[in-house]
C-alpha positions in Angstrom: 13.8 7.9 -49.0 14.1 10.5 -46.2 15.4 9.8 -42.7 12.0 10.3 -41.2 10.4 7.7 -43.7 13.2 5.2 -43.1 12.7 5.5 -39.3 9.0 5.1 -39.8 9.4 1.9 -42.0 11.8 0.2 -39.6 10.5 -2.8 -37.9 11.1 -2.7 -34.2 12.1 -6.2 -33.0 12.0 -7.7 -29.5 15.7 -7.2 -29.5 15.4 -3.6 -30.2 12.9 -3.2 -27.4 15.2 -5.2 -25.0 18.1 -2.9 -25.9 16.0 0.2 -25.3 15.0 -1.1 -21.8 18.6 -1.7 -21.0 19.5 1.8 -22.1 16.6 3.1 -19.9 17.9 1.3 -16.8 21.4 2.5 -17.5 20.3 6.1 -17.6 18.0 5.5 -14.5 21.1 4.2 -12.5 23.2 7.1 -13.4 20.4 9.5 -12.5 19.7 7.9 -9.1 23.2 8.3 -7.9 22.0 11.8 -7.0 19.6 10.6 -4.2 17.0 13.1 -3.2 13.5 13.8 -2.3 10.8 16.5 -2.1 8.0 17.5 0.3 5.2 19.7 -0.5 1.6 20.2 -1.6 1.1 19.9 -5.4 0.8 23.4 -6.8 -1.7 23.5 -9.7 -1.1 26.2 -12.2 -4.5 28.1 -13.0 -5.6 28.4 -16.5 -4.8 31.8 -17.9 -7.8 34.2 -17.9 -10.0 31.4 -16.4 -11.5 30.7 -19.7 -13.2 27.5 -18.5 -15.4 27.3 -15.6 -14.5 25.3 -12.5 -17.3 22.7 -13.0 -16.1 22.1 -16.5 -12.4 21.7 -15.5 -13.6 19.3 -12.8 -15.5 17.2 -15.2 -12.5 17.1 -17.6 -10.2 16.0 -14.7 -12.4 13.2 -13.6 -13.8 11.9 -17.0 -11.3 12.8 -19.7 -8.2 10.9 -20.4 -4.9 12.2 -19.1 -2.7 9.2 -20.2 -3.2 5.7 -21.1 -1.5 2.9 -19.2 -1.7 -0.7 -20.5 -4.7 0.3 -22.7 -6.6 1.8 -19.7 -7.5 5.4 -19.6 -6.1 7.3 -16.6 -7.9 10.5 -15.6 -6.2 13.5 -14.2 -7.7 12.8 -10.8 -6.4 9.2 -10.7 -3.0 10.4 -11.8 -3.0 13.0 -9.1 -3.9 10.3 -6.4 -1.0 8.2 -7.5 1.3 11.1 -7.7 0.6 12.3 -4.2 1.1 8.9 -2.8 4.4 8.8 -4.3 5.3 12.2 -2.6 3.8 10.9 0.7 6.0 7.8 0.5 9.2 9.9 0.0 8.2 12.0 2.8 7.9 9.1 5.0 11.1 7.5 3.8 13.4 10.4 3.5 11.7 13.2 5.7 14.6 13.4 8.1 17.1 14.1 5.4 15.2 16.7 3.3 17.3 19.7 4.3 20.4 17.8 3.1 19.0 17.6 -0.4 18.7 21.3 -0.8 15.0 21.5 -1.3 12.8 24.3 -0.4 9.5 22.5 0.7 7.6 25.8 0.7 8.1 26.3 -3.0 6.6 24.7 -6.0 8.8 21.8 -6.8 8.3 22.2 -10.5 10.6 25.2 -10.2 13.3 23.2 -8.5 15.8 21.1 -10.4 16.3 17.5 -9.5 19.1 17.2 -12.2 20.5 19.3 -14.9 17.6 18.5 -17.1 14.7 17.4 -15.0 12.6 19.2 -12.3 11.4 17.5 -9.2 7.9 17.4 -10.7 9.4 15.6 -13.7 11.0 13.1 -11.4 7.9 12.4 -9.5 5.8 12.1 -12.5 8.1 9.4 -13.7 8.0 7.4 -10.4 4.2 7.8 -10.7 4.1 6.2 -14.2 6.3 3.4 -13.0 4.0 2.6 -10.1 1.0 2.9 -12.5 2.5 0.4 -15.0 2.9 -2.1 -12.1 -0.5 -1.6 -10.8 -2.3 -1.6 -14.1 -0.3 -4.7 -15.2 -1.4 -6.5 -12.0 -5.0 -5.4 -12.4 -5.0 -6.9 -16.0 -3.6 -10.2 -14.7 -6.1 -10.2 -11.8 -8.9 -9.6 -14.3 -7.8 -12.4 -16.6 -7.5 -14.8 -13.8 -11.0 -13.9 -12.4 -9.5 -12.8 -9.1 -12.1 -11.5 -6.8 -11.6 -9.2 -3.7 -13.9 -7.1 -1.8 -12.2 -3.8 -0.8 -15.0 -2.5 1.3 -12.9 -2.8 4.5 -10.2 -0.6 3.1 -12.8 1.9 1.8 -14.5 2.0 5.2 -11.0 2.6 6.9 -10.2 5.3 4.5 -13.3 7.2 5.1 -13.0 6.9 8.9 -9.4 8.0 8.6 -10.0 11.1 6.6 -13.0 12.2 8.4 -11.1 11.9 11.8 -8.1 13.7 10.2 -10.2 16.4 8.8 -11.9 17.1 12.1 -8.6 17.3 13.8 -7.3 19.8 11.2 -10.4 21.9 11.5 -11.4 21.2 7.9 -14.3 19.6 6.0 -13.7 16.2 4.8 -14.0 17.3 1.2 -11.3 19.9 1.7 -9.0 17.6 3.4 -9.1 15.0 0.7 -8.4 17.6 -1.9 -5.4 18.9 0.1 -4.0 15.4 0.4 -4.8 13.8 -3.1 -5.2 16.8 -5.4 -7.7 19.5 -6.1 -9.9 17.1 -8.2 -10.1 14.4 -5.5 -13.3 13.4 -3.8 -14.1 10.8 -1.2 -16.0 8.8 -3.9 -13.3 8.7 -6.5 -10.4 8.1 -4.1 -12.5 5.3 -2.6 -12.6 3.6 -6.0 -8.8 3.9 -6.4 -8.2 2.6 -2.9 -10.5 -0.6 -3.7 -8.5 -1.1 -6.8 -5.2 -0.9 -4.9 -6.4 -3.2 -2.2 -7.4 -5.8 -4.9 -4.1 -5.6 -6.8 -2.2 -5.9 -3.4 -4.3 -9.0 -2.5 -3.6 -10.5 -5.9 0.1 -10.0 -5.6 0.1 -11.5 -2.1 -1.7 -14.6 -3.4 0.6 -15.1 -6.4 3.7 -14.4 -4.2 2.8 -17.6 -2.2 4.1 -19.5 -5.3 7.4 -17.3 -5.3 8.5 -18.4 -1.8 11.9 -20.1 -1.8 12.3 -23.8 -1.0 14.5 -25.0 1.9 17.2 -25.9 -0.7 17.1 -22.5 -2.1 17.4 -20.8 1.3 20.3 -23.1 2.2 22.1 -22.4 -1.0 21.7 -18.6 -0.6 23.1 -18.9 3.0 26.2 -20.8 1.6 26.8 -18.0 -0.8 26.3 -15.1 1.8 27.3 -16.8 5.0 29.2 -13.8 6.4 26.1 -11.7 6.3 24.1 -14.1 8.7 26.9 -15.6 10.7 27.8 -14.3 14.2 31.3 -14.1 15.9 32.5 -13.9 19.6 35.6 -12.1 20.1 37.7 -10.0 22.6 38.7 -6.4 21.8 40.6 -3.5 23.3 41.1 0.0 21.8 44.1 2.1 22.1 43.6 5.7 21.0 46.5 8.1 20.5 46.7 11.0 22.7 46.6 14.1 20.5 46.0 18.0 20.9 43.1 19.6 19.1 44.9 20.5 16.0 48.0 18.1 15.8 50.5 18.1 13.1 51.2 15.2 11.0 54.6 14.7 12.9 52.6 14.7 16.2 50.2 12.2 15.1 52.9 9.9 13.7 54.7 10.0 17.2 51.5 9.6 19.2 50.6 6.5 17.0 53.9 5.0 17.5 53.6 5.3 21.2 50.1 3.7 21.4 51.3 1.1 19.0 53.7 -0.1 21.6 51.0 -0.4 24.1 48.7 -2.4 21.8 51.6 -4.9 20.9 52.1 -5.3 24.7 48.4 -6.0 25.2 48.0 -8.5 22.3 49.5 -11.4 24.5 46.7 -11.1 27.1 43.8 -10.0 24.8 41.9 -13.4 25.3 41.8 -12.7 29.0 41.9 -8.9 29.4 40.0 -7.7 26.4 36.3 -6.7 26.3 34.2 -9.8 25.4 31.7 -9.5 22.6 29.1 -12.1 22.1 27.0 -12.9 19.0 28.0 -10.0 16.9 26.9 -9.7 13.2 29.2 -8.5 10.4 26.9 -5.5 9.7 27.1 -4.2 13.4 30.9 -3.6 13.4 33.4 -1.6 11.5 34.6 -3.1 8.3 38.3 -2.4 9.5 37.8 -5.4 12.0 35.0 -7.3 10.4 37.1 -8.3 7.3 39.5 -10.0 9.8 36.9 -11.5 12.1 34.8 -13.1 9.3 37.8 -14.6 7.3 37.0 -18.1 6.5 40.4 -19.2 7.7 40.0 -17.6 11.1 40.4 -19.9 14.1 40.0 -19.8 17.8 42.9 -18.1 19.6 44.0 -15.9 16.6 45.0 -12.4 17.6 45.9 -9.3 15.7 46.4 -5.5 16.0 44.5 -3.3 13.3 45.2 0.4 12.8 42.4 2.9 12.2 44.3 5.9 10.8 41.2 8.0 10.4 40.4 7.8 14.2 43.9 7.6 15.2 43.7 4.4 17.3 44.6 0.6 17.3 42.3 -2.3 17.7 43.7 -5.3 19.5 41.5 -8.4 18.7 41.3 -12.0 19.8 39.1 -14.4 18.0 36.8 -17.0 19.8 34.4 -18.4 17.3 32.2 -17.9 14.2 28.8 -19.5 13.9 25.1 -19.4 12.7 22.8 -18.3 15.4 19.7 -20.5 15.3 17.8 -18.2 17.6 14.1 -18.5 16.5 11.8 -16.0 15.1 8.4 -15.4 16.7 4.7 -15.5 15.6 2.7 -12.9 17.4 -0.5 -10.9 17.2 -0.1 -7.1 17.7 -2.1 -4.0 18.2 -0.3 -0.7 17.3 -2.1 2.4 18.5 -1.7 6.0 19.7 -5.2 6.2 20.9 -5.8 3.5 23.4 -4.0 2.7 26.7 -2.3 -0.6 26.6 -3.5 -1.8 29.9 -7.2 -0.9 29.0 -6.9 -3.1 26.0 -5.6 -6.0 27.9 -8.2 -5.5 30.6 -10.9 -5.6 28.0 -9.5 -8.8 26.5 -9.3 -10.4 29.9 -12.8 -9.5 30.6 -14.0 -11.5 27.5 -13.0 -14.8 26.2 -9.3 -14.1 26.7 -8.4 -16.4 23.8 -6.1 -15.8 20.9 -9.1 -15.4 18.6 -10.7 -12.8 20.8 -7.3 -10.9 20.8 -7.4 -11.0 17.0 -10.8 -9.4 17.0 -9.3 -6.6 19.2 -6.5 -6.2 16.8 -8.9 -5.5 13.8 -10.9 -3.2 16.1 -8.1 -1.1 17.6 -5.0 -1.2 15.4 -4.2 2.3 14.0 -2.7 1.0 10.7 -5.5 2.3 8.6 -6.4 -1.0 7.1 -2.9 -2.0 6.1 -2.4 -4.3 9.2 -2.3 -8.1 9.0 -5.7 -9.7 9.5 -6.3 -10.1 13.1 -2.9 -8.5 13.7 -1.0 -11.7 12.8 2.7 -11.3 12.2 4.6 -14.5 11.5 8.4 -14.9 11.4 9.1 -11.8 13.4 12.9 -11.1 14.0 14.6 -9.1 16.5 15.4 -6.3 14.0 12.1 -6.3 12.1 10.1 -4.5 14.8 10.4 -1.7 17.2 13.2 -2.2 19.7 11.0 -1.9 22.8 8.5 -4.4 21.3 11.3 -6.7 20.2 12.8 -6.7 23.8 9.4 -7.9 25.2 8.9 -10.5 22.4 12.3 -12.1 22.6 12.6 -12.1 26.4 13.9 -15.4 27.7 10.9 -16.1 29.8 8.5 -15.6 27.0 6.0 -18.5 26.4 2.8 -19.2 24.3 -0.2 -17.2 25.4 1.6 -14.4 27.2 0.2 -10.8 26.7 1.8 -7.4 27.3 2.3 -3.9 26.0 5.2 -1.5 25.7 4.8 2.4 25.0 7.5 4.1 23.1 9.0 7.5 23.4 7.3 8.4 20.2 3.9 7.8 21.8 3.0 4.4 20.1 1.7 1.6 22.2 2.2 -2.0 21.1 -0.1 -4.4 22.7 0.9 -8.0 22.0 -0.2 -11.7 22.2 2.8 -14.1 22.0 1.9 -17.2 19.9 5.1 -19.0 19.9 8.4 -19.6 18.0 9.0 -19.7 14.4 11.8 -20.7 12.1 15.3 -19.6 12.9 15.7 -15.8 12.3 18.5 -16.3 9.7 16.3 -18.6 7.7 13.3 -16.2 8.0 15.5 -13.3 6.9 16.9 -15.2 3.8 13.3 -16.2 2.9 12.1 -12.8 2.9 15.1 -11.6 0.9 14.6 -14.1 -1.8 10.7 -13.4 -1.8 11.5 -9.8 -2.2 13.9 -10.3 -5.1 11.4 -12.6 -6.8 8.6 -10.1 -6.5 10.8 -7.3 -7.7 11.8 -9.3 -10.7 8.2 -10.3 -11.4 7.0 -6.7 -11.2 9.8 -5.4 -13.4 9.2 -8.0 -16.1 5.5 -7.2 -15.9 6.2 -3.4 -16.3 8.4 -4.1 -19.4 5.3 -5.3 -21.3 3.1 -2.3 -20.3 2.7 0.4 -22.8 2.1 4.1 -21.8 0.6 6.5 -24.1 0.8 10.3 -23.7 -1.1 11.9 -26.6 -1.3 15.3 -25.0 2.2 15.5 -23.9 1.5 15.9 -20.2 4.7 13.9 -19.2 7.5 16.2 -19.8 10.0 13.6 -18.5 9.4 11.4 -21.4 10.8 14.0 -23.8 13.8 14.4 -21.4 14.4 10.6 -21.4 14.1 10.5 -25.1 16.6 13.2 -25.6 19.1 11.7 -23.2 18.9 8.3 -24.8 19.4 9.8 -28.2 22.5 11.7 -27.1 23.8 8.5 -25.5 23.3 6.5 -28.8 24.9 9.3 -30.9 28.0 9.2 -28.4 27.9 5.3 -28.8 27.9 5.5 -32.5 30.9 7.8 -32.5 32.8 5.4 -30.2 31.9 2.6 -32.4 33.2 4.3 -35.5 36.5 5.0 -33.5 36.8 1.3 -32.8 35.8 1.5 -29.1 34.0 -1.6 -27.5 30.2 -0.5 -27.4 27.3 -2.4 -25.8 24.1 -3.0 -27.6 22.1 -0.4 -25.9 19.5 1.7 -27.9 17.2 4.6 -27.6 14.0 4.9 -25.5 10.7 4.9 -27.3 9.2 8.3 -28.1 6.2 9.7 -26.4 5.0 13.3 -27.1 2.1 15.3 -28.0 2.3 14.3 -31.6 3.1 10.6 -31.3 1.5 8.0 -29.0 1.3 4.4 -28.2 4.9 4.3 -26.8 6.4 2.7 -23.8 7.5 5.0 -20.9 11.0 4.5 -19.6 
């Protein structure tokens, strides 16, 4: 029997698939150590000699199968919509760091390398497929459960937004939609995808209710991560060495010895002469001093001197106390806008019923979040670090009481108009609850994706071939180590997907 026949006859067990997924995750972790992103408009390579007419290409892109995800046929137009959303999300998340990644945003990123083997186009195709696996898996579950959701509100918001944006850009709406979502995008087909996304998001939100942590689980998580949520009060003084612009090692050593003497003399009085620091979280201070401050054995009155050899200074510290701050979170309704004057919105509210319900109606009318806002602008369990700093200062002012209204305008030009409902759970409890829910949701989506099959019969997804080659090379290396007596984990190859074979799972 040939190697090819032997491979064909081999039964792929659940254990094999599990090992394949583990290998995929291992490779992905190694790959993502090189964090980077890309900005740009998708460059579509024209067909040589323009053999097919534009209307025919348009029909193919919007009707024929590009890939299959979870048994559902995905057209080129739908793939491009998701692809461009992935790019847009990266622009939003990493835009300030683009120049550090060595990317030329004016060039086709299919010609720029993400890694030694993958282009940026390959990388973003992979991310797009990952998203599609989750969304189509969710859609299938929503279908089987009979979940109903009307996405007309999201569609209406989308149409209004692109119409306004196109007008501002001096373009037709149709041209603007093609520029943002790909050359085969239309208002009608994008509206369909947006309605589907709204439904799957609503379904995920509904089932997430059952994933929320209990009070017991929150308390247990806190006990295991107390230092991350506790606060400390302490006194501190710093003693920097006096150095020239380009000091020698000997000069640094002499200067540090001198300033060490000053620090030692100051330690005795640090509890009365140092700068008092109140309610400080571990994440807010240097690890050089946080390790000492958050030691479980630390007690009131402890003092120490800590050297910072990179900054050439000494910290003198005096410990007061460590505790869990029970400051409450807040429940609010909020309008975020760049168009409306905050006072004008409040005047309109005051001229009406001036109730929480009437404020909620204004939230739905004026918020500029393109349909992704909470219904009625309601945000529960808001913490001080979860909203804009200016808005946070208003929300958590000591004099704040139920029914208060106000607005702040930021330097970036955003206006937050707010209605204060009242206090919620302690902020630490809210933060842990959100962390645990995020973990549970991530695990759920990951498990869901593991069972989703991606078929690429026409070989559109080049990254699949690259991943297959990487996995095969890794397995070959592992086999050699195994033969030599090394300890080898049970990782295996990724499933294949090429223009000749189909029905395989994407990494």
